N, C-alpha and C positions, 0 to 999 in steps of 0.2 A: 824978105823974105824968111828967113826966120825965125822973126819973130810971130808971123801970120800963123806957121808951123806949132810953133807951141803956145796959141792963144786954143787953134784947132785944137789940140791932143789934150789942153785943159780943159777947153769946154764936151771936147769925148767924155773925157774921167767925171767929168762932172754930171752928163747924161748917165754913165753906166753908174754916177753912184746910185742917181738918184733912180736910176729901173731898178739898182738891187735891193731900198728903200722898199721901192715897191711890193717888190714880190715880196720880200719877206715882211711886210706885214698882210698882206693878202695871205700868205700860207700860213700867216702863224693867227689872223681872225682864222682859218678852214680846221685849223688842229683845234684855236679854244671851244668852236663850234662842235668837230669831233668828242674833245672828251665832256662837253657840257651835256651831249647827246648823250654819251655812255652813261654817265652818272647819271641823268633821270632815267635809263631802260633800270642801272643798279638799285635805284631805289624804287623803283616799282615791281621790281622783281621783290626787294627785301619786303613790301610791304605788304605783295603779295602770299609771301612765303609766311607770313607773321598772321595775315589774316585766317592764315589753310591750320596754323600752327592752333590759333584761338580757338578755330570751328573745331578742331578738335579737341582740346584742352575741354570746353565746354561740352562735347559730346560724352567725354572721360566720365568728368563732373556730373553729368545730368546722370549717367551708369553705377555713379559711385550712391550718388544721393537715392535713387533707384534700390539699389541695392541694401544699404540701409534700412529703407526704408521696409523694403520685404522682410528683413531678420526681425527689424522689430514686430515689425506683422506676427509673424512666424513665433517668436521669442512668448509674445505678451501671448496667442493662443495657446502653445503649450503650459506657459505659468496658468494658465486660465484653466487649461485642461487638466492641469493636479489638483488648483485648487476645487474647483469642481469635485472632482473625485476624491480629495479631503474632507469637503464637505459631505461627500455620498455615505465616505465610510462614520465620521462622525454622525452623522445623523443614523446610519444603522443599527451603528454602538447603542447610541443615548435609548434608540427605539428596542434594541434588546433590552436597557439597563431598565426601562419601565417594564417591558412584559414581566420581565423575574421577578420586579418588586411587585407587580402585581401576582405574580404567584403564589412570592413571600407574605404577602399580604390575605390572600385568600386561603396560604394554609395556615397562618397564623389567625384566622376566624374560625378554621377550621376546629384548629388544637384546643381554642379556647372557649366551642363551645362543648369540644369533648372531655373537658378539665370539667366545665361548672354541671357537667351531667354527673363525672368520675363522682365530686365533691356532694352533690344530693344523693347519688349511692352511700357514699362512705358516712354520709350524718345518718343516712336510715341505720345502716349498719352500726354504729356507734351508739344509736338511740335500741336496738336491740339487743348488745353487748352490755348496754347497763343495766337493760331487763333482765338478762340473763343471771349477770352479775349478782343482782340481790335475791334473785329466787336459788343462786347458787350459794349464795350465805346464809339464806334460811333452811336451804336443806344438811351445810355442812354443820350448820350449828347442833341443828335435831339429829346429824348422824353421830356428832362426837361426841353427844352428850349421855346416846343410847352405847356407840364405843366404850366408852368409858362407863358403861352401869356391866354391860359386859363383862368385858378385860377384864376391871377390877382396878386398874393402874389410871394415874390420871394420865392428863394430856398432855405434861410436860417430859412424863418418864416414858412416856411413848414417842415421842417428838424424840427424845434423844436416840432411845432406842433404832427408830428411823432414820435417823441423822447416822447413825454407825454406819448401817444397811448401805443406804447410799453412797458412803463415803467408801466403802471397800467394794461398791460393785462400780464407783465412778474411777479409784485407783485401779482397777482392773479394764475397764473400759478404757481410760487413760492409756494405760500399757500398751494396750491391743493397741490403739491408735496412731501413738508412737512410735510403734513396730512397724507399723507399715507407711506410715511418712518416712521414716528411717529407711525402708526399702525402698519407697519411692526414691527419698534423694542419692542412690547411691548410683543411680545414673547420674545426677548432676553433681556429681564430683568434684571438677572444677568449682562451679559454684560456690559450695562449702567450704571448699576449701579459701576461696576470699572472701569469704564473710569470716571466717578466722584469722583471716591477715588481717581486716579492715580493724578487727573487735583487738587482736593486738597492741596496730598503731594508734586505736584508740588511746588506750591501757594505757602504752610505754612511750607513743611518740613525745609526751611535753619532755620527760626524764633525757629518754633517748637523745633527741634533738640539743638539748642543751647541750649535754655532756660529748657528743660526739658532734657536731658540729660547728664547733668555737674555736677559734685556737688565744690565747693573751698574749701578747707584746708588752714585755714591760720598757717603762721608760725610767730616764735616767732621773726625771724630775716633772712637775706637769706644766709647766713653760712648753715643754717640748708638747704638747697637748696642741700649741696656738701653730705650733709652727708644720707639725702635722696637720692642721685644714687650712694653714696659709691664708692668704688675701683672699677674701670676699670667696673662702672653700676652696679656692681653684687644684691646689694641694691635692685635697683629700680627694676632690672628683677624679683626678690625674692617677692616683692609686688606685682608686676602685673601675675606671675604667680598662685598666691596665692589666688587670687580674682578674677581673672578672666577681670580685669577691668585695663585701659590705663591711664598712668600719664604721665602730659604733665605738663614740666615744664620751662615753658618762660622766657619774660621779664616782668611779671608782680609783684614789686615789693611784697617781703613776703607773695606768697600764691603759692600754686599748683592747680593743674587743674584732675578732674576723673573725666575721660570719661566713660560710656555704657551704652550699655540700658534697662539694667536688674535694676531696681532701687536698687532691693534687694542686688545684687552685691556691685554696688556705697556707698550704707548705708555701709555695714561691712566693705568694703575699707575705706570711711573715718574716722566710728570710728577708724578703728585700726592703721590708718595713724597719728589721732590724739593723741591715746595712745601712739606710739612708741616716738614723739617730745614730750610729755612729760615726759616720761622716761625715753628718752635722750639713750638707750645704743636701736641702731639697724643694725641688724645685720643678716643674712638670716637663723637661728635658732629660732633666737627673733623672725622674721617677722610668721613666721610659728606658733609660740605657741598663740602668740597671733592673730591675723586673726583665729587661729582653737578655741579660747576662746571665740571673737566676735562672728564670724558661731553661735556658742551653743547658745551663749547668744540671738543674731536677732532670731533663730528659733523658741526660746522660746517665746519669745515676739510675735513671728507672732501667733503662740498656743496662748497664755493667748487674743488676739484682738481679733482670732477668737471663740475663745469661750466668749471671753462678751461681741461680736455682738452677736450672738446664743440666750445667757444668755436674754442679753435689748431686745432683739425681740421674748424672749417667745418661742422659739422653742426645739426641743428635739429630737433625731435619726439622725441629722446628720454628715456624714463619717467623722473622722480623716485628712481623706485630702483633701475635701472639706473646710473641719474648719481650715485649714492649707491657702486650698488659698485663705480664707476671709481676713486672718491675710495679709496677701501679697497683698490685697489691699491698707493696711493702707503707703504703699509706692512706688503705682502707683496714678498720677496723669492725670487727663483729662483735658484741657483746665486748667491748674491751679486748676481745682477741686479736689478734695482729693475722691478716689474711694471707700475708705472702708466707709469715712462722707454719701458718693452719698450715696452708700449704704443701708445704716441704713437709710436715708431719704426713699426714694424709698419704702424701707419696711412699714415703717409707715405708710406713705399717700395711701400703699395699701390697706394695715391693715385697714382704717378708710374708705375708698370707699366701699370698700367690709362690713365694717359695715353695713352704709349705706342703700345699694344694698343688704341687708341681706346673701350675702355669703360667704365661710368660711374664716373669717379673719386669721388664721394662714398660710393657704393656702399661702391666698392669700403677711401675709407678707414673706412666705417660697421664694416665684418666686421672690418678690422685693429686697430682700437679695442677693436671687442670681444670677439673672440677668447679672450679669459685673462679675463673676467668670472669663470671656474668658481672662478678662483684666491681671489678674494675669500671665498669661502665652501666653498671644499673641507675646510677643517678639522670644518664644521659638518654637511655631507651626503655621504653614501654616494657614489662611481661617482669615477671621471676628470676630470677639470677640465675635458675638454672637449664629454663630455656632459652635465653641469652647466651649464656654461655656455648651451651650447646649447636645454635646458628653460629655461632665466631667460626669456633671447630670447626662445625662442614664448610663454612667460608672460608680458610684457611687450607683446608685440603686432610685435616685428619682423618682418619680411618672412621667408617661408619658404629665400628666395635667402640672406639671412644669417644664421636658423639653421642651414643645412646647412654655409655655409661655415665657422661657429662647431666645428657637430659636427665635420666633416671634417680640419682645419685639420694633424691626426695621423694622420689614415689613409693607408695608402700608395698611393692610387689617389683620390681625392676625384672627386666624381660631376660637377662644376659647373668653369668657368673662376674661377670668385671661390673656390673654394675652394684650386684652385690657388696660385692670388696669391698668399692670406693664409698658407698654409704655404710658400711661397718667401720669402715677408718674414717671415714668422717664423722660418728659417732664417737667412736673411741677417742680421737682427737678434743674435740669438742665439748665434753661430755665428761671429762676425768675433772675431778678436784681441783680448784688452782688455775683451770684451761682460761676461765672467762672471769676471772677473780674474782670469785666465789669462797671465802674462806671456808677452810673443812668443817669447821663447828657449827658454821651456818649450813652448809650441805649436807653432814648429817641430820642437824636436827631438822632437818626440811623434809629429808627422807622417812625420818619418826613421825613426824608432825603429819603428814599425807597418810603413812599406814595407820594412824588414833584418829584421823577424819573419817576411815571407811569402814574401820569396827565402829564406830561412834553406832552405824545404823542398826537396826536390831534386824534379824536373819543371818549377817554377815557372818561365817565361820573364820578367815583368814583374807589377809591384805598385803601384800609385797610390792614392793617400790621398785621398778626395774629403768634400765636405763637412765640411771642417773635421775629418774628422778622424773622422768619426759612420760613414764608409763605407772599406772596403778593397777595390779591383777586384784580383784577381790571375789572371793567363794562364799556361795551366799547357798543354805543347808537350803537340802532339795523340799525336805517337807513344811518349808517356811514361805519360802519364795518361791512365784510361779515364775513360768518364762514372761509373761508380760511381765510383773510386779518389779522382775530384775531389769527391765526394760525404765520404768522409773524410777530405780533406784539406784542407776549409774547416772540418770538425769542428775538427782537430787543429792547425788557425791560430787557430780562435778563444781556443783552449785554452790557447795558449801566449800569445796578449795576456793572457787573463785573470790568468795567471799572472806575466807580465814586465811589465805595464805599469799605471800606475795614472791613470783619466780617467774624467769624469764621464759619467754616462749608462750608453751601449750604442753598440757597434761591430757594426756587421755588414759578415757579410767574404760576398763576392760571387766563385766560382770561374767561371772563363770559358774553357773548351776551342771550338775549333772547328776545323774541317776545310775547307781550300784545295786545290781543283781548278787546275794550271793547265799551260795547251795553247798551245803557237801554231798560227797560223793562217797556211801558208804560198803 
């Protein structure tokens, strides 16, 4: 009984297991089918989306391609239009040039025809003139013989008398003509002044440049020239670049020449080169170092010189830039006279004269000290130094009276009493014997020669050299020299002075003729 129950229970268990296995198999199969169906659905969805995206990309690509084609078409049309416009403009210019050439050819043809016509007329006139000349020759010969028989003198003697009369008449006419030209050119004083300056520069520039624009640096030996030049010329190029001065190395033994119009830079170059020679280290970096140091020292010396000049003259309120320009005059010369010392002299002389006249002495000294500041930069700024100095003084706040005195100190008639004082002091300082390295004997001899040249002309009564030989006054005889002849005489005296004398600047020749009427009251 027990065994049967066990078998039955085992059988039921086996049946249950088989049923469970069957149910699991069926369930698993359904799940696999469901998963397979879901995968198919997902695949179909992905495929559809891919197709849609591909269609969208295709549409975008089509649109971009169409846009590119459109843009290319527009660009081509624009370039075509521009090219067409350029071709039209070119065609128009070519057409205009053709028209102009046609007009020029027509004008040339017309002028050629006129020239041919004029040439024919000239040939006819030349022939007529030749015939008239032949007939006049015959008439003159006959008249000449008649005149000789009537007058009783030979043709040569008559020619001499005629030439003398014509010469006298020509001199009178020339005097009138020169007088009229002189009056007309007074309105062009500036142009005449420039011509005089140009003449002076042409006559004296060579000697002046040689003496005043070069400095000489002595060398311990000729081997130093090679060290100054340096390898492949690098040292000399460095010195010239740093100083702005040309260095001339020639056959002069144990010396080199510094050439330049700027006296300050020339002094800087001279001191720098002397220090480099003493130091012995000559190379580009050392050159730049020494030049920079010397520039600082020179600028300091310039400021100190300007400050000392202002202090010595008892002035104040002068702008620092003007003070610097005054100091620069220490390195400037005029006909071998130091302009710095000359300016100090003019300042003191102006002050003394102003004191004697009861005028403000400080203003006079100020105008005298500043009258030549234009010379500090006249190698850099175009124009006469008086005008340059006036512009500088005006720029840095000097009073109009001071500016006018500076600008007019070389005029014939200054507008103000201050300008007259500066002009007089300038003449006294510059023209005294020895101020400009002129020996007294040479100075006196030149004055004597001036007066002798003037007296050598007929009709001259007396002559006086004035303003240290800058002017000569000539008194002529009233009966012998007319007003027009006096003009010719002044020209002749000036030409003879130019030929026979050597002098700085220019000499003014003034002829004076007067009529005196004398009567006695009884």
